[in-house]
PAZAPA-4460 file (N, C-alpha, C; in steps of 0.05 Angstrom, whole numbers, plus 32768, in hexadecimal, padded with zeros to 4 digits):
% residues 320
    n_x    n_y    n_z   ca_x   ca_y   ca_z    c_x    c_y    c_z   seq   type   mol
   7ED1   8392   80EA   7ED1   8377   80F6   7EDE   8363   80E3     1      M     A
   7EE1   836A   80CA   7EEB   8357   80B6   7ED9   8340   80B0     2      G     A
   7EBF   8345   80B5   7EAC   832F   80B3   7E9C   832E   8098     3      G     A
   7EA5   833E   8085   7E95   8341   806D   7E98   8329   805A     4      E     A
   7EAE   831A   805C   7EB4   8304   8049   7EA9   82EA   8054     5      V     A
   7E9A   82DC   8043   7E90   82C1   804B   7EA6   82AD   8044     6      V     A
   7EAD   829E   8059   7EC2   8289   8055   7EB4   826E   8053     7      R     A
   7EBE   825D   8042   7EB2   8242   803E   7EC6   822D   8044     8      H     A
   7EBE   8218   8053   7ECF   8202   8059   7EBE   81E9   805F     9      W     A
   7ECB   81D2   805F   7EBD   81B9   8065   7ECA   81AC   807D    10      N     A
   7EB9   81A0   808E   7EC3   8191   80A5   7EBA   8174   80A4    11      A     A
   7ECC   8162   80AA   7EC5   8146   80AC   7EBB   8141   80C8    12      D     A
   7EA0   813E   80CA   7E94   813A   80E5   7E7E   8125   80E3    13      V     A
   7E7B   8115   80F8   7E65   8102   80FA   7E63   80F0   80E1    14      N     A
   7E7A   80EA   80D5   7E7A   80D7   80BF   7E74   80E3   80A4    15      G     A
   7E70   80FD   80A2   7E6A   810B   8089   7E7C   8124   8086    16      I     A
   7E7B   8130   806F   7E88   814A   806A   7E72   815F   806B    17      S     A
   7E75   8173   807C   7E62   8188   807F   7E6E   81A2   8075    18      L     A
   7E60   81AE   8061   7E69   81C8   8056   7E5E   81DE   8068    19      H     A
   7E70   81F1   806F   7E68   8207   8081   7E70   8222   8074    20      V     A
   7E5D   8234   8075   7E63   8250   806D   7E66   825F   8087    21      A     A
   7E7B   8270   8089   7E81   827F   80A1   7E86   829C   809C    22      E     A
   7E7C   82AD   80AD   7E80   82CA   80AA   7E83   82D6   80C6    23      Q     A
   7E95   82EA   80C8   7E9A   82F7   80E2   7EB4   82EE   80EE    24      G     A
   7EBB   82FC   8104   7ED5   82F6   8111   7ED5   82DA   811E    25      P     A
   7EEC   82CC   811B   7EEE   82B0   8125   7EEB   82AF   8143    26      A     A
   7EF1   82C6   8151   7EEF   82C6   816E   7ED5   82D2   8178    27      D     A
   7EC2   82D8   8166   7EA9   82E4   816E   7E96   82CF   817A    28      G     A
   7E81   82D8   8189   7E6E   82C6   8194   7E61   82B5   817D    29      P     A
   7E62   829A   817E   7E59   828A   8168   7E3B   8287   8166    30      P     A
   7E31   8289   814D   7E15   8286   8147   7E12   8271   8131    31      V     A
   7E05   825B   8137   7E00   8245   8124   7DE5   824A   8116    32      L     A
   7DE5   824A   80FB   7DCD   8250   80EC   7DC5   8236   80DD    33      L     A
   7DAC   822D   80E1   7DA4   8213   80D6   7D8D   8217   80C2    34      I     A
   7D93   8212   80A9   7D80   8218   8093   7D6A   8203   8092    35      H     A
   7D55   8209   8082   7D3E   81F7   807E   7D3D   81EC   8062    36      G     A
   7D24   81E4   805A   7D1F   81D8   8040   7D11   81EC   802E    37      F     A
   7D17   81ED   8015   7D2F   81E2   8007   7D44   81F8   8006    38      P     A
   7D56   81F9   8018   7D68   8210   801B   7D85   8207   801E    39      E     A
   7D96   8219   8024   7DB3   8215   8027   7DBD   8229   803B    40      L     A
   7DD7   8229   8040   7DE3   823D   8051   7DDC   8259   8047    41      W     A
   7DD8   825B   802C   7DD3   8275   801F   7DBA   8283   8029    42      L     A
   7DA7   8274   8034   7D8F   8281   803E   7D95   8293   8056    43      S     A
   7DAC   8291   8062   7DB4   82A2   8079   7DC6   82B9   8071    44      W     A
   7DC9   82BE   8057   7DDD   82D2   804E   7DD9   82EE   805B    45      R     A
   7DC0   82F6   805F   7DBB   8310   806C   7DC1   8310   808A    46      H     A
   7DBA   82FA   8097   7DBF   82F8   80B4   7DDD   82F5   80B9    47      Q     A
   7DEB   82E6   80A8   7E08   82E3   80AC   7E17   82FE   80AB    48      M     A
   7E0F   830E   8097   7E1C   8328   8094   7E16   833A   80AC    49      A     A
   7DFD   8339   80B6   7DF5   834A   80CD   7E03   8341   80E6    50      A     A
   7E04   8327   80EA   7E11   831C   8102   7E2F   8322   8101    51      L     A
   7E3C   831E   80EA   7E58   8324   80E7   7E5F   8341   80ED    52      A     A
   7E4E   8353   80E3   7E52   836F   80E7   7E51   8377   8104    53      A     A
   7E43   8367   8114   7E40   836C   8131   7E55   835C   8141    54      R     A
   7E67   834E   8133   7E7C   8340   8141   7E77   8323   8148    55      G     A
   7E60   8319   813F   7E5A   82FD   8143   7E68   82EB   812E    56      F     A
   7E6D   82D2   8135   7E77   82BF   8122   7E60   82AE   8118    57      R     A
   7E57   82B3   80FF   7E40   82A5   80F3   7E4A   828C   80E5    58      A     A
   7E3E   8275   80EC   7E45   825B   80E1   7E2C   824F   80D4    59      L     A
   7E2C   824C   80BA   7E14   8242   80AC   7E1B   8229   809B    60      A     A
   7E16   8211   80A6   7E1C   81F9   8096   7E06   81F3   8082    61      P     A
   7E0E   81E5   806D   7DFA   81D6   805D   7DF6   81BC   806C    62      D     A
   7DDD   81B7   8074   7DD7   819F   8082   7DDD   8186   8070    63      L     A
   7DE0   816F   807C   7DE5   8157   806C   7DCE   8154   8057    64      R     A
   7DD6   814C   803F   7DC2   8149   802A   7DBF   8162   8019    65      G     A
   7DCC   8178   8021   7DC9   8192   8014   7DE3   819D   800A    66      Y     A
   7DE2   81AB   7FF3   7DF8   81BC   7FEA   7E12   81AD   7FE8    67      G     A
   7E27   81B7   7FF5   7E42   81AC   7FF3   7E49   819A   800A    68      D     A
   7E34   8192   801A   7E38   817E   802E   7E33   8162   8023    69      S     A
   7E3B   814D   8032   7E36   8132   8029   7E19   812C   8026    70      T     A
   7E12   811C   8012   7DF6   8114   800D   7DF4   80F6   8010    71      V     A
   7DEF   80EC   8028   7DEC   80CF   802B   7DD5   80C3   801A    72      P     A
   7DD9   80AB   8010   7DC4   809E   8000   7DAD   8093   8011    73      D     A
   7DB4   8089   8028   7DA1   807A   8039   7D8E   808E   8047    74      D     A
   7D74   808B   8043   7D61   809D   8051   7D65   809C   8070    75      P     A
   7D6D   8084   807A   7D71   8081   8097   7D88   8092   80A2    76      A     A
   7D98   809E   8090   7DAE   80B0   8099   7DA4   80CC   809E    77      A     A
   7D8A   80D1   809E   7D7F   80EC   80A1   7D6D   80EF   80B9    78      Y     A
   7D72   80DE   80CE   7D62   80E2   80E6   7D6B   80FB   80F4    79      T     A
   7D5A   8104   8107   7D61   811C   8116   7D7A   8118   8127    80      V     A
   7D80   80FF   812E   7D99   80F9   813D   7DB1   80FE   812B    81      F     A
   7DAF   80F7   8111   7DC5   80FC   80FE   7DC9   811A   80FB    82      H     A
   7DB3   8128   80F6   7DB5   8145   80F0   7DC0   8155   8108    83      I     A
   7DB4   8150   811F   7DBE   815E   8137   7DDA   8155   813D    84      V     A
   7DE0   813B   8139   7DFB   8130   813E   7E10   813E   812D    85      G     A
   7E08   8145   8114   7E1B   8153   8102   7E22   816E   810E    86      D     A
   7E0E   817C   8119   7E13   8197   8124   7E22   8196   813E    87      L     A
   7E1C   8183   814F   7E2C   8180   8168   7E49   817A   8161    88      V     A
   7E4D   8168   814D   7E68   8161   8145   7E76   8179   8139    89      A     A
   7E68   8189   812A   7E74   81A2   811F   7E7D   81B5   8135    90      L     A
   7E6C   81B8   8149   7E73   81CA   815F   7E8B   81BF   816F    91      L     A
   7E8C   81A4   8172   7EA3   8198   817F   7EBC   819C   816E    92      D     A
   7EB9   8199   8154   7ECF   819C   8141   7EDB   81B9   8144    93      H     A
   7ECA   81CC   8149   7ED2   81E8   814B   7ED9   81EF   8168    94      L     A
   7ED6   81DC   817A   7EDC   81E1   8197   7ECA   81F7   81A2    95      A     A
   7EB1   81F6   819A   7E9D   820A   81A4   7E8A   81FD   81B7    96      L     A
   7E8E   8200   81D1   7E7D   81F2   81E4   7E61   81FE   81E7    97      P     A
   7E5D   8217   81DF   7E43   8224   81E2   7E3F   8238   81CC    98      K     A
   7E27   8237   81BF   7E22   8249   81A9   7E05   8254   81AB    99      V     A
   7E00   8268   819B   7DE4   8270   8195   7DDC   8264   817A   100      M     A
   7DC2   825F   8177   7DB8   8251   8160   7DA1   8260   8153   101      V     A
   7DA0   8260   8138   7D89   826A   812A   7D80   8253   8117   102      V     A
   7D67   824C   8117   7D5D   8237   8105   7D44   8241   80F6   103      G     A
   7D41   8236   80DD   7D29   823E   80CD   7D1D   8224   80C1   104      H     A
   7D02   8222   80C2   7CF4   820D   80B5   7CFD   81F2   80C0   105      D     A
   7D05   81DF   80B0   7D10   81C6   80BA   7D29   81CA   80CB   106      L     A
   7D38   81DF   80C5   7D4E   81E6   80D6   7D46   81EF   80F2   107      G     A
   7D2E   81FA   80F5   7D23   8200   810F   7D1D   81E6   811E   108      A     A
   7D12   81D2   810F   7D0D   81B8   811C   7D27   81AC   8126   109      Q     A
   7D3C   81AF   8116   7D57   81A5   811F   7D60   81B4   8138   110      V     A
   7D5C   81CE   8137   7D64   81DF   814F   7D54   81D7   8168   111      A     A
   7D3B   81D2   8165   7D2B   81CA   817C   7D36   81B0   8188   112      W     A
   7D3D   819D   8176   7D48   8184   8180   7D64   8187   818C   113      H     A
   7D73   819A   8181   7D8D   81A0   818D   7D88   81AB   81AA   114      L     A
   7D73   81BA   81AD   7D6C   81C4   81C8   7D65   81AC   81DB   115      C     A
   7D56   8199   81D0   7D4E   8182   81E0   7D66   8170   81E7   116      L     A
   7D77   816B   81D3   7D8C   8157   81D6   7DA5   8163   81E5   117      F     A
   7DAC   817C   81DE   7DC4   8188   81E9   7DC0   81A5   81F2   118      R     A
   7DAE   81A9   8205   7DAA   81C5   820F   7DC3   81D1   821B   119      P     A
   7DD6   81C0   8224   7DEE   81CA   8230   7E00   81D9   821C   120      D     A
   7DFB   81D5   8202   7E0B   81E2   81ED   7E00   81FC   81E3   121      M     A
   7DE8   8204   81ED   7DDA   821B   81E2   7DD6   8231   81F6   122      L     A
   7DDD   8249   81EE   7DD8   8261   81FE   7DBB   826B   81F9   123      L     A
   7DB3   826B   81DF   7D99   8276   81D8   7D93   826D   81BB   124      A     A
   7D79   826E   81B5   7D70   8265   819A   7D5C   8279   818F   125      V     A
   7D5F   827F   8175   7D4A   828D   8166   7D40   827A   8150   126      V     A
   7D27   8273   8151   7D1C   8261   813D   7D07   826F   812C   127      N     A
   7D08   8269   8112   7CF6   8277   80FF   7CE3   8263   80F2   128      L     A
   7CC9   826A   80F3   7CB5   825C   80E3   7CA9   8243   80EE   129      G     A
   7CB8   8233   80FD   7CAD   8219   8107   7CB0   8219   8125   130      V     A
   7C9A   8219   8134   7C9C   8218   8151   7CA3   81FC   815B   131      P     A
   7CA8   81F9   8174   7CAD   81DF   8180   7C92   81D2   8187   132      F     A
   7C8D   81BC   8179   7C75   81AC   817F   7C7E   8195   8190   133      F     A
   7C72   8191   81A8   7C7A   817A   81B8   7C73   8160   81A9   134      P     A
   7C82   814B   81B0   7C7E   8131   81A3   7C61   8128   81A7   135      R     A
   7C53   8121   8191   7C37   811A   8193   7C33   80FD   819A   136      G     A
   7C1A   80F5   819D   7C14   80D9   81A4   7C17   80C5   818E   137      P     A
   7C1A   80CF   8175   7C1D   80BC   815F   7C2F   80C8   814A   138      S     A
   7C39   80B7   8138   7C4C   80C0   8123   7C3E   80D2   810F   139      S     A
   7C4E   80DF   80FF   7C44   80F2   80EB   7C32   80E4   80D7   140      L     A
   7C3A   80CD   80CE   7C2A   80BE   80BA   7C0F   80B7   80C5   141      S     A
   7C0D   80B1   80DE   7BF3   80AB   80EB   7BE3   80C5   80EE   142      K     A
   7BF1   80DA   80F6   7BE4   80F4   80FB   7BD8   80FF   80E1   143      A     A
   7BE6   80FB   80CA   7BDD   8106   80B1   7BD2   80F0   809E   144      F     A
   7BCA   80DA   80A9   7BBF   80C4   8098   7BA8   80CE   8088   145      A     A
   7BA8   80C6   806E   7B92   80CE   805C   7B96   80E9   804E   146      G     A
   7BAC   80F7   8055   7BB1   8111   8049   7BC7   810F   8034   147      R     A
   7BC2   8100   801F   7BD6   80FB   800B   7BE0   8114   7FFD   148      D     A
   7BD0   8129   7FFC   7BD8   8142   7FEF   7BEB   8152   7FFE   149      G     A
   7BEE   814D   8019   7C00   815C   802A   7C1D   8156   8022   150      L     A
   7C2C   816B   801F   7C48   8168   8015   7C58   8154   8026   151      Y     A
   7C54   8155   8040   7C64   8142   8051   7C5D   8125   804A   152      I     A
   7C44   8120   8045   7C3C   8104   803E   7C46   80FC   8022   153      M     A
   7C46   810F   8010   7C50   8109   7FF5   7C6E   8104   7FF6   154      Q     A
   7C7C   8111   8009   7C99   810D   800B   7CA1   80F2   8017   155      F     A
   7C8E   80E3   8023   7C95   80CA   8030   7C9D   80B4   801D   156      Q     A
   7C90   80B2   8006   7C95   809C   7FF3   7CAF   80A0   7FE4   157      E     A
   7CC2   808D   7FE6   7CDC   8091   7FD9   7CD9   8096   7FBB   158      P     A
   7CE6   80AB   7FB2   7CE6   80B1   7F95   7CCE   80C1   7F8B   159      G     A
   7CB8   80C2   7F99   7CA0   80CE   7F8F   7CA4   80EC   7F89   160      R     A
   7CAD   80FB   7F9D   7CB0   8118   7F9A   7CC6   811E   7F86   161      A     A
   7CDB   810E   7F86   7CF1   8112   7F73   7CE8   8110   7F56   162      E     A
   7CD7   80FC   7F51   7CCD   80F8   7F36   7CBC   8110   7F2E   163      R     A
   7CAC   811A   7F40   7C9B   8132   7F3B   7CAC   814B   7F37   164      A     A
   7CC0   814E   7F48   7CD1   8166   7F46   7CE0   8166   7F2B   165      F     A
   7CE7   814E   7F21   7CF7   814C   7F08   7CE8   8156   7EEF   166      A     A
   7CCE   815C   7EF2   7CC0   8167   7EDB   7CC6   8185   7ED7   167      R     A
   7CD5   8190   7EEA   7CDB   81AD   7EE9   7CFA   81B0   7EEB   168      Y     A
   7D04   81C7   7EE2   7D20   81CD   7EE7   7D23   81D4   7F04   169      D     A
   7D3B   81D1   7F0F   7D40   81D4   7F2C   7D38   81F0   7F36   170      V     A
   7D3F   8204   7F26   7D38   8220   7F2F   7D1A   8223   7F32   171      A     A
   7D0A   8217   7F21   7CED   8219   7F22   7CE3   820B   7F3B   172      T     A
   7CEE   81F3   7F41   7CE6   81E5   7F59   7CEB   81F6   7F72   173      V     A
   7D02   8202   7F74   7D09   8213   7F8A   7CF6   822C   7F8C   174      L     A
   7CF2   8238   7F75   7CE1   8250   7F74   7CC4   8249   7F7C   175      K     A
   7CBA   8231   7F75   7C9F   8229   7F7D   7C9D   8228   7F9C   176      K     A
   7CB2   821E   7FA9   7CB2   821D   7FC6   7CB5   8239   7FD2   177      F     A
   7CC8   8249   7FC6   7CCD   8263   7FD1   7CB5   8276   7FCD   178      F     A
   7CA3   8270   7FBA   7C8C   8281   7FB4   7C73   827B   7FC5   179      S     A
   7C75   8267   7FD6   7C5D   825D   7FE4   7C50   8274   7FF4   180      I     A
   7C36   8278   7FEF   7C26   828C   7FFE   7C0B   8280   8005   181      E     A
   7C08   8266   8004   7BEF   8259   800B   7BEE   8251   8028   182      I     A
   7BD6   824C   8033   7BD3   8245   804F   7BD7   8227   8055   183      D     A
   7BD6   8217   8040   7BD7   81FA   8045   7BE7   81ED   802E   184      D     A
   7BFC   81DF   8035   7C0D   81D2   8021   7C01   81B6   801A   185      L     A
   7BE9   81B6   8010   7BDB   819E   8009   7BD1   81A0   7FEC   186      T     A
   7BD9   818E   7FDB   7BD0   818D   7FBF   7BB5   8180   7FBD   187      A     A
   7BA5   8186   7FA9   7B8C   8178   7FA4   7B91   815B   7F9F   188      P     A
   7B7C   814A   7FA2   7B7F   812D   7F9E   7B8B   8127   7F82   189      P     A
   7B9F   8115   7F82   7BAB   810C   7F6A   7BC0   811F   7F5E   190      G     A
   7BC6   8136   7F6C   7BD9   814A   7F62   7BF2   814A   7F74   191      V     A
   7C09   814B   7F67   7C22   814C   7F77   7C26   8169   7F80   192      E     A
   7C32   816C   7F98   7C34   8186   7FA4   7C44   8199   7F93   193      I     A
   7C59   818F   7F85   7C69   81A1   7F75   7C5A   81AB   7F5C   194      I     A
   7C47   819B   7F53   7C36   81A5   7F3D   7C21   81B9   7F47   195      D     A
   7C19   81B6   7F5F   7C05   81C8   7F6B   7C11   81E3   7F72   196      F     A
   7C2A   81E4   7F7B   7C37   81FD   7F82   7C3C   820E   7F68   197      L     A
   7C3A   8228   7F6B   7C3E   823A   7F55   7C56   824C   7F5A   198      E     A
   7C68   824D   7F46   7C7E   8260   7F48   7C75   827B   7F40   199      A     A
   7C7C   8290   7F4E   7C75   82AB   7F46   7C7F   82B1   7F2B   200      R     A
   7C6F   82BF   7F1B   7C77   82C6   7F00   7C8C   82DD   7F00   201      S     A
   7C8B   82ED   7F15   7C9E   8303   7F18   7CB4   82FA   7F2C   202      T     A
   7CCB   8307   7F2B   7CE0   8300   7F3E   7CD7   8303   7F5B   203      P     A
   7CE1   82F1   7F6D   7CDB   82F5   7F89   7CEB   830D   7F93   204      L     A
   7CDF   831F   7FA3   7CED   8337   7FAA   7D05   8332   7FBD   205      P     A
   7D06   831B   7FCA   7D1B   8317   7FDE   7D32   8304   7FD4   206      W     A
   7D31   82FC   7FBB   7D47   82EC   7FB1   7D4D   82F4   7F94   207      I     A
   7D66   82F9   7F8F   7D6D   8301   7F73   7D6F   82E8   7F61   208      S     A
   7D6E   82ED   7F48   7D71   82D6   7F35   7D8C   82C9   7F38   209      E     A
   7DA0   82D9   7F3F   7DBB   82CD   7F44   7DBB   82BB   7F5C   210      E     A
   7DAE   82C4   7F71   7DAC   82B3   7F8A   7D9C   829A   7F85   211      E     A
   7D86   829D   7F76   7D76   8285   7F70   7D87   8272   7F5F   212      L     A
   7D97   827C   7F4E   7DA9   826C   7F3E   7DBE   825D   7F4F   213      G     A
   7DC7   826B   7F64   7DDA   825E   7F77   7DCD   8246   7F85   214      Q     A
   7DB4   824A   7F8E   7DA5   8234   7F9A   7DA2   821D   7F86   215      Y     A
   7D99   8224   7F6E   7D93   8210   7F5A   7DAB   8200   7F53   216      A     A
   7DC2   820D   7F51   7DDB   81FF   7F4A   7DE2   81E9   7F5E   217      E     A
   7DDE   81EF   7F78   7DE4   81DC   7F8D   7DCF   81C5   7F8D   218      K     A
   7DB6   81CB   7F8A   7DA1   81B6   7F8A   7DA3   81A5   7F71   219      F     A
   7DAC   81B1   7F5B   7DB1   81A2   7F42   7DC7   818C   7F48   220      Q     A
   7DDB   8194   7F57   7DF1   8182   7F5D   7DE9   816C   7F72   221      K     A
   7DDC   8175   7F87   7DD7   8162   7F9E   7DBC   8155   7F9D   222      S     A
   7DA9   8160   7F8E   7D8F   8154   7F8B   7D7C   815B   7FA2   223      G     A
   7D64   8150   7FA1   7D50   8155   7FB6   7D4B   813E   7FC8   224      F     A
   7D57   8126   7FC2   7D51   810F   7FD2   7D5B   8112   7FEF   225      T     A
   7D73   811C   7FF3   7D7D   8120   800E   7D6A   8132   801E   226      G     A
   7D63   814A   8014   7D51   815B   8023   7D36   814E   8028   227      P     A
   7D2B   813F   8015   7D11   8133   8019   7D13   811C   802D   228      I     A
   7D2A   810F   802F   7D2E   80FA   8042   7D29   8103   805F   229      N     A
   7D2D   811D   8064   7D27   8127   807F   7D0A   8121   8086   230      Y     A
   7CF8   8126   8073   7CDC   8121   8077   7CD6   8103   8079   231      Y     A
   7CE5   80F3   806A   7CE1   80D6   806B   7CE9   80CA   8086   232      R     A
   7CF8   80D8   8095   7D00   80CF   80AF   7CEF   80D9   80C6   233      M     A
   7CD9   80E7   80C0   7CC9   80F3   80D5   7CBC   80DE   80E7   234      M     A
   7CB2   80C8   80DC   7CA7   80B3   80ED   7CBC   80A6   80FE   235      D     A
   7CD3   80A1   80F1   7CEA   8096   8100   7CF2   80A9   8117   236      T     A
   7CF3   80C3   8111   7CFB   80D6   8126   7CE7   80D6   813D   237      N     A
   7CCD   80D2   8137   7CB9   80D0   814C   7CBF   80B9   815E   238      W     A
   7CC7   80A2   8153   7CCD   808B   8163   7CE7   808F   8173   239      R     A
   7CFB   809B   8166   7D15   809F   8173   7D14   80B3   818B   240      L     A
   7D01   80C6   8189   7D00   80DB   819D   7CED   80D5   81B5   241      T     A
   7CE5   80BC   81B7   7CD4   80B4   81CD   7CDF   80BC   81E9   242      A     A
   7CFA   80BA   81ED   7D05   80C2   8207   7D00   80E0   820E   243      P     A
   7CF9   80F0   81FA   7CF5   810D   81FF   7CD7   8113   8201   244      W     A
   7CC6   80FF   8204   7CA9   8104   8207   7CA4   8117   821E   245      Q     A
   7C94   812C   8219   7C8D   8140   822C   7CA4   8152   8235   246      N     A
   7CBB   8150   8228   7CD1   8162   822E   7CCC   817E   8225   247      A     A
   7CD6   8191   8234   7CD3   81AD   822D   7CEE   81B8   8223   248      K     A
   7CEC   81CE   8213   7D04   81DC   820A   7D0A   81F1   821F   249      I     A
   7D21   81EE   822C   7D29   8200   8242   7D3D   8216   8239   250      M     A
   7D47   8214   8221   7D5A   8228   8216   7D4B   8242   8211   251      V     A
   7D56   8259   8218   7D48   8272   8211   7D44   8275   81F3   252      P     A
   7D2B   827C   81EB   7D24   827B   81CF   7D13   8293   81C6   253      T     A
   7D1A   829D   81AE   7D08   82B0   81A1   7CFE   82A2   8188   254      K     A
   7CE4   82A3   8183   7CD7   8297   816C   7CCC   82AD   815A   255      F     A
   7CD4   82AC   8140   7CCC   82C1   812D   7CBD   82B3   8116   256      I     A
   7CA7   82BF   810E   7C97   82B3   80F9   7C89   82C9   80E9   257      C     A
   7C86   82C4   80CE   7C77   82D7   80BE   7C59   82D2   80C2   258      G     A
   7C4A   82E8   80C2   7C2D   82E5   80C7   7C1E   82D7   80B0   259      D     A
   7C2B   82D4   8099   7C1F   82C6   8083   7C2D   82AB   807D   260      K     A
   7C3E   82A3   8090   7C4D   828A   808C   7C39   8272   808A   261      D     A
   7C3D   8262   8075   7C2B   824B   8071   7C2B   8239   808A   262      T     A
   7C42   8235   8097   7C44   8225   80AE   7C34   822F   80C6   263      G     A
   7C33   824A   80C8   7C23   8256   80DE   7C05   8252   80D9   264      L     A
   7BFE   8252   80BF   7BE1   8251   80B8   7BD6   8235   80B6   265      K     A
   7BE7   8220   80BA   7BDE   8205   80B8   7BE4   81F5   80D1   266      S     A
   7BD8   81DE   80D4   7BDC   81CB   80EA   7BD5   81D7   8105   267      F     A
   7BC5   81ED   8105   7BBD   81FA   811F   7BD4   8208   812C   268      G     A
   7BE9   820F   811C   7C01   821A   8127   7BFD   8236   8133   269      T     A
   7BED   8246   8126   7BE9   8262   8130   7BDD   8262   814B   270      E     A
   7BC9   8251   814F   7BBC   824F   816A   7BD0   8245   817E   271      H     A
   7BE0   8231   8177   7BF4   8226   8189   7C08   823B   8192   272      F     A
   7C11   824B   817E   7C25   8260   8184   7C1A   8276   8196   273      V     A
   7C01   827E   8190   7BF5   8295   819E   7BE6   828F   81B7   274      K     A
   7BDF   8275   81BC   7BCD   826E   81D2   7BDB   826A   81ED   275      S     A
   7BF6   8269   81EC   7C04   8263   8205   7C0E   8246   8206   276      G     A
   7C03   8235   81F5   7C0C   8219   81F4   7C29   8217   81ED   277      A     A
   7C32   8228   81DA   7C4E   8228   81D2   7C61   822F   81E9   278      F     A
   7C59   8244   81F8   7C6A   824D   820F   7C6A   8238   8225   279      K     A
   7C55   8227   8226   7C54   8213   823B   7C6A   81FD   8237   280      S     A
   7C73   81FA   821D   7C87   81E6   8218   7CA3   81F3   8212   281      V     A
   7CA2   820D   820F   7CBC   821D   820C   7CB9   8234   821F   282      V     A
   7CBE   8230   8239   7CB8   8244   824D   7CC6   825F   8249   283      P     A
   7CE0   825E   8240   7CF0   8276   823E   7CEE   8280   8221   284      N     A
   7CD6   828A   821A   7CCF   828F   81FE   7CC6   82AC   81F9   285      L     A
   7CD0   82B7   81E2   7CC5   82D0   81D7   7CBB   82C9   81BB   286      E     A
   7CA4   82D5   81B4   7C98   82D0   819A   7C96   82EA   818B   287      V     A
   7C9F   82EA   8172   7C9C   8302   8160   7C8E   82F9   8146   288      V     A
   7C77   8303   8141   7C69   82FE   8128   7C6B   8318   8118   289      I     A
   7C78   8316   8100   7C7B   832E   80F0   7C6F   8329   80D4   290      M     A
   7C6C   833F   80C6   7C61   833D   80AB   7C74   832C   8099   291      E     A
   7C69   8319   808B   7C7A   8309   807A   7C70   82ED   8076   292      G     A
   7C7E   82DE   8065   7C77   82C2   805F   7C8C   82AF   806B   293      H     A
   7C90   8299   805E   7CA0   8284   806C   7CBE   8289   806C   294      H     A
   7CC9   8293   8056   7CE6   8297   8054   7CEE   82B2   805F   295      F     A
   7CE6   82B6   8079   7CE5   82D0   8085   7D01   82DD   8088   296      I     A
   7D16   82CC   808C   7D30   82D8   8091   7D3C   82E4   8077   297      Q     A
   7D30   82DC   8060   7D39   82E8   8047   7D25   82FF   803F   298      Q     A
   7D0C   82FA   8043   7CF7   830D   803B   7CF8   8326   804C   299      E     A
   7CFC   8323   8066   7CFC   833A   8079   7D17   833A   8088   300      Q     A
   7D2D   833A   8078   7D48   8336   8083   7D4F   834A   8099   301      A     A
   7D4A   8364   8094   7D52   8378   80A8   7D43   8375   80C2   302      E     A
   7D29   8370   80C0   7D19   836D   80D8   7D22   8354   80E8   303      R     A
   7D26   833E   80DA   7D2F   8325   80E7   7D4A   8329   80F3   304      V     A
   7D5C   8336   80E5   7D77   833C   80F0   7D75   834B   810A   305      N     A
   7D64   835F   810A   7D61   8370   8122   7D57   835F   8139   306      S     A
   7D44   834D   8134   7D39   833C   814A   7D4E   8329   8154   307      E     A
   7D5E   831D   8142   7D73   830B   814A   7D88   8319   815B   308      I     A
   7D92   8330   8150   7DA7   833E   815E   7D9E   8348   817A   309      L     A
   7D86   8353   817B   7D7D   835D   8195   7D7A   8347   81A9   310      S     A
   7D73   832F   81A0   7D70   8318   81B2   7D8B   830D   81BB   311      Y     A
   7D9D   830A   81A8   7DB7   82FE   81AF   7DC8   8312   81BF   312      F     A
   7DC3   832C   81BD   7DD1   833F   81CD   7DCF   8339   81EB   313      D     A
   7DB8   832E   81F2   7DB3   8327   820F   7DC7   8312   8219   314      K     A
   7DD1   8303   8207   7DE2   82EC   820F   7E00   82F0   820A   315      F     A
   7E07   8308   8200   7E23   830E   81FB   7E2D   8326   820A   316      T     A
   7E1A   8334   8216   7E22   834D   8224   7E26   8364   8212   317      G     A
   7E22   8360   81F7   7E24   8375   81E4   7E0A   8386   81E4   318      E     A
   7E0D   839F   81DD   7DF5   83AF   81DA   7DF6   83BD   81BE   319      K     A
   7DDE   83C2   81B4   7DDD   83CE   8199   7DE9   83EA   819A   320      A     A
***
């Protein structure tokens, strides 16, 4: 297929420069891969190779604020409208009217909103780690009031997390997040979340030191403020998405999650996913819970690849 080489390019879209990693034939069925926090296009390296080998065109951008994409200074430039707008503009730039999408973590949140805002552009979605939660009756800050130890709340205050992160080298900050195996991302009173998290003393089995170095090099360059600004816009996003109150996700979806994923184990997520409440807001839904933690597409790459390919086969007419 000639899909083994990862090609890198930048596109001027939506007022910014978006870096994109691409693998697979240019005329293959397009798959847009949306990374989470704190990640890059690189988190999809295993999926890109598998998709390319099957003739798909894998497109993995660094979202705004990350890697080799533009890092706007203004927190207000990180609303869900900006992020989804970047991706819609990218697909327009490539003249791709309809794609399949894979999202992970915050990238899954972006993918869910892409489903809400532009379902006409999506054939199917595979989302990892973060289910679609319908818009609640109050903003996040109200919902989590009094929980200062919760990472989301610590991320709200401008500069706070960045000052705490700066006590460590960038690779250690990343490894602390990549090592998460706890059920609740809440630090004890008076403790910063980055101080509370522990980096594994041994290498993580799913990421090489060289790959960790690649991540660290990019975050050293672009910093953590852009990525954290996504969290700082969560209350704003709640206000902006009022028109989608009670909206359902109608795009065909497969949801994949590790059975030990921190996100599954907190906020009542496991009950939501397994009780039927999830399917009530995403009617065309398949759920796969597999052994693993949060960074499932890297930790259980072959299994995740198999799930993605078997699902997308339904929408391309291809068979294994």
